[in-house]
N, C-alpha and C positions, 0 to 999 in steps of 0.2 A: 478411617474411613467419614466414617459420618460425617466429619466437616466437610471433604469434598462432595457429598451429595447433597447438605444443606447448599452447599457456593454454587452447584452449575441448578439446582430447583430454585434459589433464589434469581439467577441469572435468566431463568427458564420463565419464572412468574413474572420478572420486568418486563419481559418481550414480550409474553401474553397481555399484559396492560398496555402495553404500546401499541399493542396492533390494537386493543380494545378500544382506545383513544383518539386515536387516527379513523377505525372506521366502524366502530360502532360494533352490536352484535349482528354481525354481515350486513347492515342497515350502511346507505351511502351517508359520508360524512360531508359536512355541509363545511368547507372548507373556511377555516380563519386566518386573517391576515397574519402572516408569520411574522407582525411586531407583536403579535398574542406571545408569542416565546420570545419573546429579547426584552432586558431588562430595564426600568426607565432609563437607566444612568446611558443606554445607548443611544437613545431616541432624539437625544439632544441636536438641535439644528447645529451647525456649526456654525462659527465667527463669518461672515460674510467677506471680512478683510483677509483670511488664511486663504491662501493658494491650496488648494484641494488635491495635489501630488505627492503621492508619495513613493519614496525611493527607494530602492531593496538592489539584493544582489542575488545573482542567481547565476548555476552552469548553463552551459548550454543544452536548451533540452535536447532530446534527442527525437522527439515530433509533438507534434498538436496535431495529429489525429489520434479522434479517441480509440480508434478502431487497432491502435499498435502500441497506444501510451505503455509502458511500464515505471518508468523512472519517476523519483519522488518531484523531480522538475516538470515536467510534462505534466504531471496528475495536476500541480499546483495550477497553472496556467490554464490547463484546459477546463479545470472548476471554475475559473474564474470568469473565460468565454461561452461556458456552455454551462448549461442547466437543464436537469433532471426530475421525473415527475416528482420526486422528494429534493429536498435539500436536509441539511443537518445544522442543529442549534450548537450552541457552545457546551451544550452538554452530548454532545454526538446523538441525539434523537433525532428520528426523522420529522419532518412537519412539508405540507403538501408545497409543490412549487409551480411548476409545472401543469400538475395534474390540479382540478380545484376538487376533487373529492374522490374515493377510493372504498369499493366494496367488495368485502372476503367472503367466499364460500366456507358454508361450513364445517367441509374438512381442508380447509385452510392453503388447499391446493390452487384455486382460480381467484385472481386478483381482475378484479375491472376498473381501471381507470376514466375517469372524465375532464378532459383536457380545457382548460383555458383558454381564451384567446390571446394568442402570443405570435409574434413574427422573427424573423430571422433577421441576421442585417441587410439582406438583399430584399426587403420587405414583403418577402412569403410568409404563408401564415405557417405557422407551424402544427403538423396535422401527428394524427397516429399513425399513420401512413408512414413518417419518417420513423419514430420509434421501429414499427415492424422491421424496416430497412433496414436500420443503422444493426438491430440486433442480430440480424440475422446474416448479414454482410461480415460482421467478428465472426461469426461460426463460420463461413463456407469456407470448407476445406482449400479453396480454389485459392484466397485471401492468401491464408496462411497466418492469420494474427497468432502472434505469441500471446495476446491476452485474452485470448477466445474464453479459456477458464473461466473468465469472470460470468460469462453466460450460462454455464454448464446447468445454471439452477434453472433452466426451463425446460419442460416436458423437451425430450430427446434432443437436447441441446448439446452433448456431448455425442451424441450416437451421430445425430449431421456433422460434425466436425469431421469424425472419425468414418465418414463415409457408408452409415449403417442406418440410415432414414434420411427423408426426403425433406426439404428447408418446407414445404408446406404441412409439415407435420411438428416442425418446431414448433415451442408451445410460446406464439405472441401473434397476435393477428388485431390489425386495425376493421374492426367490427363496420367502423365510419370515422370519418374527419375526428369527429373530437373523442371517439371511445376507445379505449383499448383493452384487449383481454388479453392478460396472461396466466398460462398455465404452468405450476412448476411442476420439477420431477420428484418433487418430496417436500413432505411442510416444510417449510423455514422460515420461524419468526421474525427471522433478521432481515428477510425479502427487502423492506420498504427500506431498510439502510443500504442493504445493495444497490437498490434503485436508484438512489442518488449517484452514485458511480458510472450508470450506463446512460448516460445521455442520448439523444438521438443525431443524425448530422443529414445535411442536405440532401438527398439521392441526384439530383440532376446534378449537382454540384461534384459529386465524386464519382459518377459516372462519366461528366465530362474531364475529369484530368485528374489522374490519381497522385500528382502533387498536387492537388491543392489546399493542402494544407502548412504547404512550404512557403505562401507568400501572403503577405494580407490582401494583395490585391484578388487573390482568388478563397481565401479563406471566409466563409461563410461560420456564423454560429448561432447562437439562440441567448448567449449566458446575459449579467452583469453590464460586462466589458467586452470589447474585442479588437482583435489584435489592430495596432496602429503603424508600428513599424517591426521591424526582424532583421535587425540587420547581425549575419552571421556570426558569433565569436565575437559581439561588442555591445549590443544591446538589446532591449526590447521593449517596447512600450504599449498599454494595454491603456486602451481611452473609454470612456463611457461608453454604451452605448446607447443610443436614441430609440431602438427597437423594441429594447425592451420591456416586458409586461410590466416591470414593478420597478419603471425606473425611477421614479421618486424618490425610491427607497435610496438607492445609488448617489452619495454623495463626494465620491473621488471622482474625479476630472482625469483624473491620468496616473498609472503606476506606472515609473518608470527600472528597470531593471538593468544594473550594468552586468558585465557577466566580468570580474575579476576572479581568477583562479587562485589568489594568497587569499587564505582568511588573516594573513595581518594587516595586508594593504584593505583588507574589508573595515576590519576592523579599527583602521586610523583612519579610514573615511569618515565612519562612524562619529568618530570620538571628534573629527574636524567639521562636524557637521555636512557633510557631503552625502550621507546615506542617515535615513531615519530608522534603520533597521539594520542589523548583523546577525547574521544566525539563521541556526532552523527557524522552520521546519524543511526552506530549500535551498540552505548553505548549510556553514560552519565556521563555529570559530576556531581560533588555535589553539590548540591543546593544552599551551603553556598559559594563556589567558583565562581561563576557566576558575581556577582556583583563588587570583587576584580579585575578577569578576566577583567574584561570589565575596570575598573579605570587604570589597568596598560596596556591598550589597546593589550592587549591577544588574546580577544575572537574574536570567527569568529561567524559570523549568518548570518543568509539565512533564510527567510520565506515562506513555503513551502505549499502543497495541502492538511494541513492535519487535520484533528479535534481531538479534547482531548474529548472523552465523557461520558455518563453513559449509562448503558441500565439496564431498569427495567424487571425484573421477573414480566410478565403478566400474567402468570400463576399458580403463588403464590402471594398466599395473604400476606399481604394486597395490594399489587403492580397490583391485578385484577382489582382496583378501581382507576381510570385517577383523580380522585381529591388528591387522597395519592401520584398519582407521581408527579403529578405539584406542593403538599405542599413538598417534598422533593427539587424539581427544584426550586422551588423561594426561597429555606432558604438557598440555595448557593449564597456567595459572590463572582463571576468571577473576578472583577476585583482585589480583593483582593488576589488570589491562582496567575492570570497572574503579577501583577506587584511585590509581594516579594516570591514568589518559582517559577516562570518560569522565569521574572530576564531579559529576552531579547528578548522581542517585543511581547511577544503572547497576541494575542487581545481576551477579553472574549468574549465568543461564546452562544449569546441567541437564537439559531438555532442548525443546523447540519450540515451545507454545509461549510466547510472553506473557510476563509475569502477570499481567492484568488480569487473562484470559484463564491461565494455569491450572488445568485442577492439581499439582502436585509442585507447590512452586520450591519445597526443596531440591526437584530434582530425581532423577534418577540413579548417579553416581554418583560418587564423591569429587570434588575438585579436584585437581593439582597431584597426581597420583605417579610422579615420576617410579619408582621401581617399578612398578604393576608395569606402565608403556613401553620399560625397557624388556619386560618380559615377554608381552605381548607383539612388540616388535620381532622380536626374537624368534619367536613360536613362529607366526607370518611366517616368515622368509624362511622358515625349512619347510613349510606346508608350500610354499610358491618353488622350494630346490632353487632356492640364488643363495647368496652370500653375501653381494652387493644390491642396493636399490641403485633403479634405472635414475636418471636426473629428472628431479621434480621442479616445478614451478608454482609458486602463489600468484595469482590473478586477482587483481585488486583495483579496483576507479578510484581518480586522482582525487587523495582529501587529505589536509592535513592530518586528522584525526585517522584516515584508514592506513595512512603513511605508519604514523606511529605504531600503531595495534603489526600491519606485517615486518614491522621491525621487532617489534617486543617476540612475535610467535616465530619466529628465523631464528633468533637466540633460546629461545627454547628449546627449539627443535635439533639446535645444531648443541646445547649443553646438557640436554636429557636424552637425547636418542643418539646423537653422532651424526646427523644427519644435513649436509652442506642445501637449503632450498632457497633453491632464485626467484627473486621479488621481480614482479611485473606490472605496472602501474600503466594504464593505459585510461581515457578519458572513456563520462561513461557509455557514449555511444558504441565503441568501437570494444567496450567490453564487455557491453549485456549480446555484441554480436557474435564474440568469442566463446562466451557462456553458453550462447545455444548454438554453437559448430563442434562444439566440446573440446573447445583449444584452452583445454589449464589441465592439471592435476589439483589442486587443492584451488577456490577459489572465495573468494568474500560473498556473503550475500546480506542482504536487507529485505524483512517483509513486513508491511505495516497494515494491520488487517483491514478489510472491508467491513468488518464487523465484530465485535467481539468477543467468541467465543473459541473453544478450542481446533473445532474442526476447520475452521478456516486457514489454520497453522498446518494442519495434518493432513488435510484432504490433498495438500499438494504433490505427495509423493507418492499418491494410488495408484498413478497410470505411469510404465516405464517410459514409454512415447509421447511426452506429453511437454506442454512449454512452459510448465512448472517444473518440473523435476528433471533439470539438466542433468542430474548426476547418471541417470540412467539404472540407478538402483530399483528392481522389482521383488517383491514378496507377495506371492497370491494371498498369504494367510493376511498379509496388512490390509490389501484390497479389499478382503472379506470383510473386514474389520469394521474399515471407513464405509462402505456400502451396507453393512447392517447399522450401524450407527445413523445411518439419511434418514432409516425405514423407522426407528429404534424412538417411540414417544415417551416411554418411561424416561422419565429425568433420575432418578436413581439406574437404570439398566445399562440407557446412554455413557453418563461417568464412566461404569465400568467401563465399559467397551471402549472409551476414547482413550482411557488410561491405558489399555492391555495395548492399544496400538501404539502409543507414543511408549513406552515402556519396549513394544517389538523394535520401533524403528530406532530405541536408542543402546540397544544390542545390536544392530546391524550398523551402527553407525554411520549410513551413507551421509549424512548431515550432522552436525553437532553447533551446540549454539555457547555463543559468547557473552553475551549479557540482553537483557533484557531493557529494553533504550528508554532516552530521556529527550525530549527537545530542550532546547537551551539556546538562548540567545539576548541581544541586549536591545531597548528598543526608545525611541524619543517619548519626553515625555505630550508630545505634542498628537501622537499615534493613539487616536479610538477607536475602538469597535471593529480591530482583529480579530475572528475566532479561531483558537485554534482548539480542537475538540476532542474529546479522550481519546480517539483514536490517531491522534497526531497529523488531522488533514486542518490546511490552513485555508480561507474563507475571508473574500476581501470584499463583498459584497455590503454588509453595513460597516466600512471603515469610513474613516475620516479625519482629516487632521483640527484640531484646536487647539 
């Protein structure tokens, strides 16, 4: 246990040092240029003769409205066209962006940001009022954002969403155009990291047109790039924004995203010189190409704070029974999936917290237990009083890797448990809608952390009726542990609480991990300065072609 405590202590110390480096001892930080965090090699001016156009591939984003975005493609494009108070460097550390200064109170509950001069793409000034509006808008129960949980760190954030507090009681307030005061529900040393993914939105635009984010003519943003073209199901083009506060840093003139669904076609286009990048973080390589690319020395891979896991619908028989949920989980051979489908260093996950943040990397149960799975299935069926299972479906969003994993799971459940599972693959937007509406028995999920801490994975299942817990499983004991961890400042005690919470989650098994994920991709030697940080997020702000 001492190793685990040492690990979380080191994480907390690093976070504390990070806060101190940004804010000093509660004093305002005079914002250094982000280039002070940029390796010298990334500061080179590109050759003027080289067209500054980056060509990539992505699936159709579900939305470009930050209020509603959940999928990785939407998130990556939103991160390119919007800017936050902070932005992450290549090490995943927050650096000031739209904020020119930050003060932190002694109790670590109040942050005061000073905004720099910045403008929206329509020429309006970016103000603290835009942030206050955006964050309260995302939490507003009338809006029904599935991503409202990102803002629960704010004082009364969740209470407002649940109708238990008023908007004016939420912990974000514009003191004037340039000053934003943020009050947190509990101390969160990772809040400066979280702030990078909580952008402002333009209030007048949003209130005038609820579909404002669907069209380049109406989408108003404030990031390094702007949306120039969106031909749905065909392509997206981002262009350098002339109104961005640090536009001289941005070297790319355009980023052109094709929307090729087949990863083999995407890779062929890359190899033919029609794309400059193929694969992660926002697309995928063909499963059967990963090993050959690795042998040829072309594959790039990087661990990320991301879990690939399954969710069981705890309100739909037979997964109302914990033993049956565990039977399906124990029947899986995760090592086999990681080795033969992942092929790039994915680590089998017998928990839910990604390996990069886990307090128990070896997991909470043994992988691949077919006999135990059979026993649990039989006991669970007896407890339900049934001799035959109802039809079971497995829902996943379309991709080469997801399909391979789905077919492997289907075969394993058939061979070990004798259960026929029907596979349902849908495009991401429909898949997310079906998940939200509970239209599944088992569904694949993935979670890329907003900050590298166990609680970012575990808090998703705290409340039964929340956008993050589509299993509809609930345990008052589990909720109490998460709430207790929020308030605990002692690192060793907090570690023990979180370990107890994850152990309880794995005993009840509303979710089960498959592997801790990595990004894999290939890129042209011409592509420079694209940042993929340890969280697995991609940033094009400093990218260029050379």
